[in-house]
PDB file as gemmi writes it, atoms N, CA and C in Angstrom:
CRYST1    1.000    1.000    1.000  90.00  90.00  90.00 P 1                      
ATOM      1  N   MET A   1      65.293  48.883  21.496  1.00  0.00           N  
ATOM      2  CA  MET A   1      66.633  48.035  21.517  1.00  0.00           C  
ATOM      3  C   MET A   1      66.886  47.905  23.077  1.00  0.00           C  
ATOM      4  N   PHE A   2      67.043  46.711  23.443  1.00  0.00           N  
ATOM      5  CA  PHE A   2      67.720  46.569  25.009  1.00  0.00           C  
ATOM      6  C   PHE A   2      69.157  46.182  24.807  1.00  0.00           C  
ATOM      7  N   GLY A   3      70.051  46.517  25.956  1.00  0.00           N  
ATOM      8  CA  GLY A   3      71.290  45.970  25.604  1.00  0.00           C  
ATOM      9  C   GLY A   3      72.472  46.680  26.652  1.00  0.00           C  
ATOM     10  N   THR A   4      73.566  46.287  26.596  1.00  0.00           N  
ATOM     11  CA  THR A   4      74.771  46.834  27.478  1.00  0.00           C  
ATOM     12  C   THR A   4      75.260  48.146  27.010  1.00  0.00           C  
ATOM     13  N   VAL A   5      74.956  49.091  27.743  1.00  0.00           N  
ATOM     14  CA  VAL A   5      75.532  50.580  27.543  1.00  0.00           C  
ATOM     15  C   VAL A   5      76.748  50.545  28.144  1.00  0.00           C  
ATOM     16  N   ALA A   6      77.845  51.042  27.635  1.00  0.00           N  
ATOM     17  CA  ALA A   6      79.125  51.080  28.367  1.00  0.00           C  
ATOM     18  C   ALA A   6      79.338  52.614  28.598  1.00  0.00           C  
ATOM     19  N   SER A   7      79.768  53.023  29.508  1.00  0.00           N  
ATOM     20  CA  SER A   7      80.071  54.444  30.077  1.00  0.00           C  
ATOM     21  C   SER A   7      81.335  54.661  30.485  1.00  0.00           C  
ATOM     22  N   GLY A   8      82.082  55.900  30.066  1.00  0.00           N  
ATOM     23  CA  GLY A   8      83.156  56.182  30.085  1.00  0.00           C  
ATOM     24  C   GLY A   8      83.427  57.413  30.168  1.00  0.00           C  
ATOM     25  N   ASP A   9      84.745  58.020  30.509  1.00  0.00           N  
ATOM     26  CA  ASP A   9      84.986  59.387  30.662  1.00  0.00           C  
ATOM     27  C   ASP A   9      85.529  60.053  29.311  1.00  0.00           C  
ATOM     28  N   GLN A  10      85.255  59.323  28.126  1.00  0.00           N  
ATOM     29  CA  GLN A  10      85.622  60.221  27.040  1.00  0.00           C  
ATOM     30  C   GLN A  10      84.954  59.886  25.843  1.00  0.00           C  
ATOM     31  N   TYR A  11      84.718  60.970  24.933  1.00  0.00           N  
ATOM     32  CA  TYR A  11      83.967  60.509  23.593  1.00  0.00           C  
ATOM     33  C   TYR A  11      84.649  59.727  22.780  1.00  0.00           C  
ATOM     34  N   VAL A  12      83.874  58.644  22.137  1.00  0.00           N  
ATOM     35  CA  VAL A  12      84.237  57.563  21.428  1.00  0.00           C  
ATOM     36  C   VAL A  12      83.776  57.985  20.012  1.00  0.00           C  
ATOM     37  N   HIS A  13      85.111  58.075  19.050  1.00  0.00           N  
ATOM     38  CA  HIS A  13      84.864  58.555  17.680  1.00  0.00           C  
ATOM     39  C   HIS A  13      85.777  57.637  16.725  1.00  0.00           C  
ATOM     40  N   CYS A  14      85.434  56.378  17.181  1.00  0.00           N  
ATOM     41  CA  CYS A  14      86.761  55.341  16.679  1.00  0.00           C  
ATOM     42  C   CYS A  14      86.109  54.075  16.391  1.00  0.00           C  
ATOM     43  N   GLU A  15      86.228  53.744  15.251  1.00  0.00           N  
ATOM     44  CA  GLU A  15      85.853  52.331  14.968  1.00  0.00           C  
ATOM     45  C   GLU A  15      86.363  51.185  15.773  1.00  0.00           C  
ATOM     46  N   THR A  16      87.719  51.213  15.811  1.00  0.00           N  
ATOM     47  CA  THR A  16      88.274  50.085  16.387  1.00  0.00           C  
ATOM     48  C   THR A  16      87.767  50.088  17.816  1.00  0.00           C  
ATOM     49  N   THR A  17      87.906  51.035  18.487  1.00  0.00           N  
ATOM     50  CA  THR A  17      87.300  51.274  19.957  1.00  0.00           C  
ATOM     51  C   THR A  17      85.700  50.612  19.944  1.00  0.00           C  
ATOM     52  N   ARG A  18      85.115  51.323  19.217  1.00  0.00           N  
ATOM     53  CA  ARG A  18      83.618  50.792  19.208  1.00  0.00           C  
ATOM     54  C   ARG A  18      83.497  49.279  18.981  1.00  0.00           C  
ATOM     55  N   VAL A  19      84.424  48.578  18.098  1.00  0.00           N  
ATOM     56  CA  VAL A  19      84.138  47.370  17.871  1.00  0.00           C  
ATOM     57  C   VAL A  19      84.551  46.469  18.997  1.00  0.00           C  
ATOM     58  N   ARG A  20      85.830  47.019  19.642  1.00  0.00           N  
ATOM     59  CA  ARG A  20      86.506  46.341  20.889  1.00  0.00           C  
ATOM     60  C   ARG A  20      85.276  46.120  22.085  1.00  0.00           C  
ATOM     61  N   LEU A  21      84.917  47.447  22.296  1.00  0.00           N  
ATOM     62  CA  LEU A  21      83.840  47.521  23.175  1.00  0.00           C  
ATOM     63  C   LEU A  21      82.383  46.498  23.108  1.00  0.00           C  
ATOM     64  N   TYR A  22      82.335  46.583  21.840  1.00  0.00           N  
ATOM     65  CA  TYR A  22      81.428  45.803  21.517  1.00  0.00           C  
ATOM     66  C   TYR A  22      81.597  44.290  21.739  1.00  0.00           C  
ATOM     67  N   GLU A  23      82.762  43.546  21.164  1.00  0.00           N  
ATOM     68  CA  GLU A  23      83.293  42.537  21.390  1.00  0.00           C  
ATOM     69  C   GLU A  23      83.767  42.114  22.630  1.00  0.00           C  
ATOM     70  N   ASP A  24      84.114  42.775  23.467  1.00  0.00           N  
ATOM     71  CA  ASP A  24      84.469  42.527  24.952  1.00  0.00           C  
ATOM     72  C   ASP A  24      83.695  42.644  25.850  1.00  0.00           C  
ATOM     73  N   PHE A  25      82.546  43.604  25.722  1.00  0.00           N  
ATOM     74  CA  PHE A  25      81.366  43.832  26.608  1.00  0.00           C  
ATOM     75  C   PHE A  25      80.036  43.921  26.273  1.00  0.00           C  
ATOM     76  N   ASP A  26      79.809  43.430  24.909  1.00  0.00           N  
ATOM     77  CA  ASP A  26      78.730  43.377  24.265  1.00  0.00           C  
ATOM     78  C   ASP A  26      77.787  44.460  24.312  1.00  0.00           C  
ATOM     79  N   ALA A  27      78.626  45.492  24.408  1.00  0.00           N  
ATOM     80  CA  ALA A  27      78.102  47.194  24.397  1.00  0.00           C  
ATOM     81  C   ALA A  27      77.503  47.501  23.075  1.00  0.00           C  
ATOM     82  N   GLN A  28      76.279  47.705  23.489  1.00  0.00           N  
ATOM     83  CA  GLN A  28      75.228  48.017  22.119  1.00  0.00           C  
ATOM     84  C   GLN A  28      75.569  49.671  21.803  1.00  0.00           C  
ATOM     85  N   ALA A  29      75.755  50.431  22.755  1.00  0.00           N  
ATOM     86  CA  ALA A  29      76.009  51.788  22.750  1.00  0.00           C  
ATOM     87  C   ALA A  29      77.403  52.476  23.839  1.00  0.00           C  
ATOM     88  N   VAL A  30      77.540  53.453  23.728  1.00  0.00           N  
ATOM     89  CA  VAL A  30      78.595  53.912  24.345  1.00  0.00           C  
ATOM     90  C   VAL A  30      78.016  55.501  24.790  1.00  0.00           C  
ATOM     91  N   GLU A  31      78.196  55.941  25.951  1.00  0.00           N  
ATOM     92  CA  GLU A  31      77.965  57.176  26.491  1.00  0.00           C  
ATOM     93  C   GLU A  31      78.832  57.505  27.758  1.00  0.00           C  
ATOM     94  N   MET A  32      78.545  59.029  27.935  1.00  0.00           N  
ATOM     95  CA  MET A  32      79.643  59.739  28.944  1.00  0.00           C  
ATOM     96  C   MET A  32      79.031  59.869  30.174  1.00  0.00           C  
ATOM     97  N   GLU A  33      77.634  60.075  30.297  1.00  0.00           N  
ATOM     98  CA  GLU A  33      77.055  60.524  31.443  1.00  0.00           C  
ATOM     99  C   GLU A  33      76.595  59.789  32.373  1.00  0.00           C  
ATOM    100  N   GLY A  34      75.932  58.503  32.157  1.00  0.00           N  
ATOM    101  CA  GLY A  34      75.327  57.649  32.975  1.00  0.00           C  
ATOM    102  C   GLY A  34      76.237  57.053  34.034  1.00  0.00           C  
ATOM    103  N   GLY A  35      77.349  56.740  33.666  1.00  0.00           N  
ATOM    104  CA  GLY A  35      78.438  56.387  34.686  1.00  0.00           C  
ATOM    105  C   GLY A  35      78.639  57.280  35.924  1.00  0.00           C  
ATOM    106  N   ALA A  36      78.662  58.613  35.675  1.00  0.00           N  
ATOM    107  CA  ALA A  36      78.846  59.490  36.619  1.00  0.00           C  
ATOM    108  C   ALA A  36      77.787  59.654  37.550  1.00  0.00           C  
ATOM    109  N   LEU A  37      76.276  59.584  36.901  1.00  0.00           N  
ATOM    110  CA  LEU A  37      75.156  59.502  37.483  1.00  0.00           C  
ATOM    111  C   LEU A  37      74.798  58.600  38.519  1.00  0.00           C  
ATOM    112  N   GLY A  38      75.370  57.121  38.033  1.00  0.00           N  
ATOM    113  CA  GLY A  38      75.106  55.892  39.073  1.00  0.00           C  
ATOM    114  C   GLY A  38      76.338  55.985  40.039  1.00  0.00           C  
ATOM    115  N   GLN A  39      77.444  56.305  39.941  1.00  0.00           N  
ATOM    116  CA  GLN A  39      78.449  56.595  40.508  1.00  0.00           C  
ATOM    117  C   GLN A  39      77.824  57.461  41.899  1.00  0.00           C  
ATOM    118  N   ALA A  40      77.559  58.624  41.529  1.00  0.00           N  
ATOM    119  CA  ALA A  40      77.323  59.727  42.551  1.00  0.00           C  
ATOM    120  C   ALA A  40      76.018  59.035  43.191  1.00  0.00           C  
ATOM    121  N   GLY A  41      74.746  58.602  42.642  1.00  0.00           N  
ATOM    122  CA  GLY A  41      73.761  58.012  43.360  1.00  0.00           C  
ATOM    123  C   GLY A  41      74.108  56.767  44.164  1.00  0.00           C  
ATOM    124  N   GLU A  42      74.838  56.070  43.839  1.00  0.00           N  
ATOM    125  CA  GLU A  42      75.287  54.893  44.583  1.00  0.00           C  
ATOM    126  C   GLU A  42      76.012  55.461  46.030  1.00  0.00           C  
ATOM    127  N   ALA A  43      77.126  56.341  45.711  1.00  0.00           N  
ATOM    128  CA  ALA A  43      77.909  57.099  46.689  1.00  0.00           C  
ATOM    129  C   ALA A  43      76.895  57.573  47.825  1.00  0.00           C  
ATOM    130  N   LEU A  44      75.996  58.280  47.057  1.00  0.00           N  
ATOM    131  CA  LEU A  44      75.081  59.084  48.032  1.00  0.00           C  
ATOM    132  C   LEU A  44      73.622  58.109  48.723  1.00  0.00           C  
ATOM    133  N   GLY A  45      73.813  57.148  48.215  1.00  0.00           N  
ATOM    134  CA  GLY A  45      72.641  56.032  48.696  1.00  0.00           C  
ATOM    135  C   GLY A  45      71.338  56.772  48.057  1.00  0.00           C  
ATOM    136  N   PHE A  46      71.100  57.137  47.034  1.00  0.00           N  
ATOM    137  CA  PHE A  46      69.987  57.660  46.164  1.00  0.00           C  
ATOM    138  C   PHE A  46      69.862  56.389  45.104  1.00  0.00           C  
ATOM    139  N   ASP A  47      68.425  56.120  44.700  1.00  0.00           N  
ATOM    140  CA  ASP A  47      67.730  55.401  43.776  1.00  0.00           C  
ATOM    141  C   ASP A  47      68.246  56.352  42.535  1.00  0.00           C  
ATOM    142  N   TRP A  48      68.611  55.678  41.248  1.00  0.00           N  
ATOM    143  CA  TRP A  48      68.621  56.470  40.216  1.00  0.00           C  
ATOM    144  C   TRP A  48      68.463  55.782  38.906  1.00  0.00           C  
ATOM    145  N   LEU A  49      67.980  56.778  38.092  1.00  0.00           N  
ATOM    146  CA  LEU A  49      67.403  56.197  36.640  1.00  0.00           C  
ATOM    147  C   LEU A  49      68.002  57.108  35.375  1.00  0.00           C  
ATOM    148  N   ASP A  50      68.705  56.393  34.630  1.00  0.00           N  
ATOM    149  CA  ASP A  50      68.910  57.294  33.273  1.00  0.00           C  
ATOM    150  C   ASP A  50      68.250  57.130  32.122  1.00  0.00           C  
ATOM    151  N   ILE A  51      67.597  58.003  31.726  1.00  0.00           N  
ATOM    152  CA  ILE A  51      66.886  57.653  30.329  1.00  0.00           C  
ATOM    153  C   ILE A  51      67.706  58.316  29.248  1.00  0.00           C  
ATOM    154  N   ARG A  52      67.808  57.318  28.482  1.00  0.00           N  
ATOM    155  CA  ARG A  52      68.874  57.896  27.314  1.00  0.00           C  
ATOM    156  C   ARG A  52      68.179  58.071  25.937  1.00  0.00           C  
ATOM    157  N   ALA A  53      68.904  58.832  25.198  1.00  0.00           N  
ATOM    158  CA  ALA A  53      68.900  58.855  23.662  1.00  0.00           C  
ATOM    159  C   ALA A  53      70.072  59.110  23.025  1.00  0.00           C  
ATOM    160  N   LEU A  54      70.234  58.195  21.915  1.00  0.00           N  
ATOM    161  CA  LEU A  54      71.547  58.061  21.685  1.00  0.00           C  
ATOM    162  C   LEU A  54      71.774  59.097  20.351  1.00  0.00           C  
ATOM    163  N   SER A  55      72.718  59.775  20.270  1.00  0.00           N  
ATOM    164  CA  SER A  55      72.874  60.836  19.047  1.00  0.00           C  
ATOM    165  C   SER A  55      73.909  60.275  18.250  1.00  0.00           C  
ATOM    166  N   ASP A  56      74.618  59.204  18.376  1.00  0.00           N  
ATOM    167  CA  ASP A  56      75.435  58.616  17.483  1.00  0.00           C  
ATOM    168  C   ASP A  56      75.861  57.141  17.782  1.00  0.00           C  
ATOM    169  N   LEU A  57      76.451  56.387  17.012  1.00  0.00           N  
ATOM    170  CA  LEU A  57      76.785  55.077  17.038  1.00  0.00           C  
ATOM    171  C   LEU A  57      78.303  54.939  17.377  1.00  0.00           C  
ATOM    172  N   ALA A  58      79.076  55.609  17.966  1.00  0.00           N  
ATOM    173  CA  ALA A  58      80.371  55.747  18.540  1.00  0.00           C  
ATOM    174  C   ALA A  58      81.338  55.283  17.715  1.00  0.00           C  
ATOM    175  N   GLY A  59      81.302  55.394  16.375  1.00  0.00           N  
ATOM    176  CA  GLY A  59      82.320  55.227  15.591  1.00  0.00           C  
ATOM    177  C   GLY A  59      82.342  56.067  14.213  1.00  0.00           C  
ATOM    178  N   THR A  60      82.621  55.512  13.117  1.00  0.00           N  
ATOM    179  CA  THR A  60      82.844  56.475  11.898  1.00  0.00           C  
ATOM    180  C   THR A  60      81.557  57.272  11.378  1.00  0.00           C  
ATOM    181  N   SER A  61      80.417  56.850  12.057  1.00  0.00           N  
ATOM    182  CA  SER A  61      78.852  57.267  11.453  1.00  0.00           C  
ATOM    183  C   SER A  61      78.477  58.155  12.508  1.00  0.00           C  
ATOM    184  N   SER A  62      79.711  58.820  13.389  1.00  0.00           N  
ATOM    185  CA  SER A  62      78.856  59.837  14.515  1.00  0.00           C  
ATOM    186  C   SER A  62      78.836  61.124  13.704  1.00  0.00           C  
ATOM    187  N   ALA A  63      78.018  61.225  13.068  1.00  0.00           N  
ATOM    188  CA  ALA A  63      77.827  62.412  12.255  1.00  0.00           C  
ATOM    189  C   ALA A  63      76.580  63.421  12.465  1.00  0.00           C  
ATOM    190  N   ILE A  64      75.472  62.707  13.198  1.00  0.00           N  
ATOM    191  CA  ILE A  64      74.162  63.342  13.676  1.00  0.00           C  
ATOM    192  C   ILE A  64      74.642  64.312  14.569  1.00  0.00           C  
ATOM    193  N   ASP A  65      73.883  65.767  14.178  1.00  0.00           N  
ATOM    194  CA  ASP A  65      73.970  66.609  15.042  1.00  0.00           C  
ATOM    195  C   ASP A  65      72.800  66.699  16.196  1.00  0.00           C  
ATOM    196  N   PHE A  66      73.206  66.533  17.219  1.00  0.00           N  
ATOM    197  CA  PHE A  66      72.267  66.608  18.668  1.00  0.00           C  
ATOM    198  C   PHE A  66      71.136  67.620  18.408  1.00  0.00           C  
ATOM    199  N   THR A  67      71.427  68.761  17.948  1.00  0.00           N  
ATOM    200  CA  THR A  67      70.458  69.890  17.839  1.00  0.00           C  
ATOM    201  C   THR A  67      69.472  69.619  17.057  1.00  0.00           C  
ATOM    202  N   ALA A  68      69.473  68.706  16.161  1.00  0.00           N  
ATOM    203  CA  ALA A  68      68.603  68.400  14.864  1.00  0.00           C  
ATOM    204  C   ALA A  68      67.448  67.448  15.331  1.00  0.00           C  
ATOM    205  N   PHE A  69      67.654  66.686  16.464  1.00  0.00           N  
ATOM    206  CA  PHE A  69      66.592  66.114  16.854  1.00  0.00           C  
ATOM    207  C   PHE A  69      66.258  66.217  18.531  1.00  0.00           C  
ATOM    208  N   VAL A  70      66.715  67.315  19.363  1.00  0.00           N  
ATOM    209  CA  VAL A  70      66.658  67.499  20.456  1.00  0.00           C  
ATOM    210  C   VAL A  70      65.445  67.705  20.845  1.00  0.00           C  
ATOM    211  N   ASP A  71      64.451  68.359  20.143  1.00  0.00           N  
ATOM    212  CA  ASP A  71      62.945  68.374  20.443  1.00  0.00           C  
ATOM    213  C   ASP A  71      62.347  66.965  20.570  1.00  0.00           C  
ATOM    214  N   GLU A  72      62.567  66.443  19.478  1.00  0.00           N  
ATOM    215  CA  GLU A  72      61.975  64.832  19.610  1.00  0.00           C  
ATOM    216  C   GLU A  72      62.303  64.043  20.978  1.00  0.00           C  
ATOM    217  N   VAL A  73      63.736  64.059  21.222  1.00  0.00           N  
ATOM    218  CA  VAL A  73      64.082  63.375  22.467  1.00  0.00           C  
ATOM    219  C   VAL A  73      63.645  63.989  23.885  1.00  0.00           C  
ATOM    220  N   ALA A  74      63.388  65.172  23.691  1.00  0.00           N  
ATOM    221  CA  ALA A  74      62.784  65.637  24.967  1.00  0.00           C  
ATOM    222  C   ALA A  74      61.506  65.349  25.243  1.00  0.00           C  
ATOM    223  N   ALA A  75      60.875  65.080  23.981  1.00  0.00           N  
ATOM    224  CA  ALA A  75      59.300  64.719  24.318  1.00  0.00           C  
ATOM    225  C   ALA A  75      59.373  63.382  24.710  1.00  0.00           C  
ATOM    226  N   SER A  76      59.925  62.380  23.872  1.00  0.00           N  
ATOM    227  CA  SER A  76      59.971  61.099  24.065  1.00  0.00           C  
ATOM    228  C   SER A  76      60.569  60.665  25.542  1.00  0.00           C  
ATOM    229  N   SER A  77      61.566  61.307  25.956  1.00  0.00           N  
ATOM    230  CA  SER A  77      61.936  61.152  27.436  1.00  0.00           C  
ATOM    231  C   SER A  77      61.164  61.517  28.456  1.00  0.00           C  
ATOM    232  N   ALA A  78      60.346  62.445  28.188  1.00  0.00           N  
ATOM    233  CA  ALA A  78      59.107  62.819  29.137  1.00  0.00           C  
ATOM    234  C   ALA A  78      57.920  62.075  29.092  1.00  0.00           C  
ATOM    235  N   LEU A  79      57.782  61.369  27.967  1.00  0.00           N  
ATOM    236  CA  LEU A  79      56.648  60.195  27.979  1.00  0.00           C  
ATOM    237  C   LEU A  79      57.245  59.074  28.674  1.00  0.00           C  
ATOM    238  N   ILE A  80      58.287  58.776  28.565  1.00  0.00           N  
ATOM    239  CA  ILE A  80      59.027  57.460  29.141  1.00  0.00           C  
ATOM    240  C   ILE A  80      58.802  57.714  30.812  1.00  0.00           C  
ATOM    241  N   LEU A  81      59.314  58.944  30.692  1.00  0.00           N  
ATOM    242  CA  LEU A  81      59.224  59.363  32.347  1.00  0.00           C  
ATOM    243  C   LEU A  81      57.834  59.268  33.198  1.00  0.00           C  
ATOM    244  N   ARG A  82      57.015  59.853  32.219  1.00  0.00           N  
ATOM    245  CA  ARG A  82      55.492  59.923  32.774  1.00  0.00           C  
ATOM    246  C   ARG A  82      55.013  58.396  32.852  1.00  0.00           C  
ATOM    247  N   ARG A  83      55.397  57.630  32.385  1.00  0.00           N  
ATOM    248  CA  ARG A  83      54.774  56.163  32.207  1.00  0.00           C  
ATOM    249  C   ARG A  83      55.409  55.712  33.388  1.00  0.00           C  
ATOM    250  N   LEU A  84      56.858  55.665  33.566  1.00  0.00           N  
ATOM    251  CA  LEU A  84      57.491  54.990  34.653  1.00  0.00           C  
ATOM    252  C   LEU A  84      57.386  55.641  36.169  1.00  0.00           C  
ATOM    253  N   LEU A  85      56.895  56.933  36.105  1.00  0.00           N  
ATOM    254  CA  LEU A  85      56.493  57.509  37.719  1.00  0.00           C  
ATOM    255  C   LEU A  85      55.628  56.693  38.472  1.00  0.00           C  
ATOM    256  N   PRO A  86      54.453  56.083  37.785  1.00  0.00           N  
ATOM    257  CA  PRO A  86      53.524  55.354  38.580  1.00  0.00           C  
ATOM    258  C   PRO A  86      54.043  54.250  39.430  1.00  0.00           C  
ATOM    259  N   ALA A  87      55.068  53.725  38.447  1.00  0.00           N  
ATOM    260  CA  ALA A  87      55.949  52.287  39.244  1.00  0.00           C  
ATOM    261  C   ALA A  87      56.830  52.715  40.221  1.00  0.00           C  
ATOM    262  N   LEU A  88      57.399  53.800  40.165  1.00  0.00           N  
ATOM    263  CA  LEU A  88      58.180  54.178  41.248  1.00  0.00           C  
ATOM    264  C   LEU A  88      57.657  54.624  42.442  1.00  0.00           C  
TER     265      LEU A  88                                                      
END                                                                             
């Protein structure tokens, strides 16, 4: 899936906030780390790339334990990076 990912400085575990972010910004997901990565990269003049795996839906269904799928996420992220490297 492709779409807008909202980034902020706090964990979102509120259905009302999730709906507002979707309605106001068409945010398909919410995360906390990418914004800091992008801000630091831009400030230092570095190109940057954030490969994401979503562990929850930023609402009332945020019950998935990240450790339950960390190995799968690591493998798929490595595969994505290997495919992107030749283009970079």
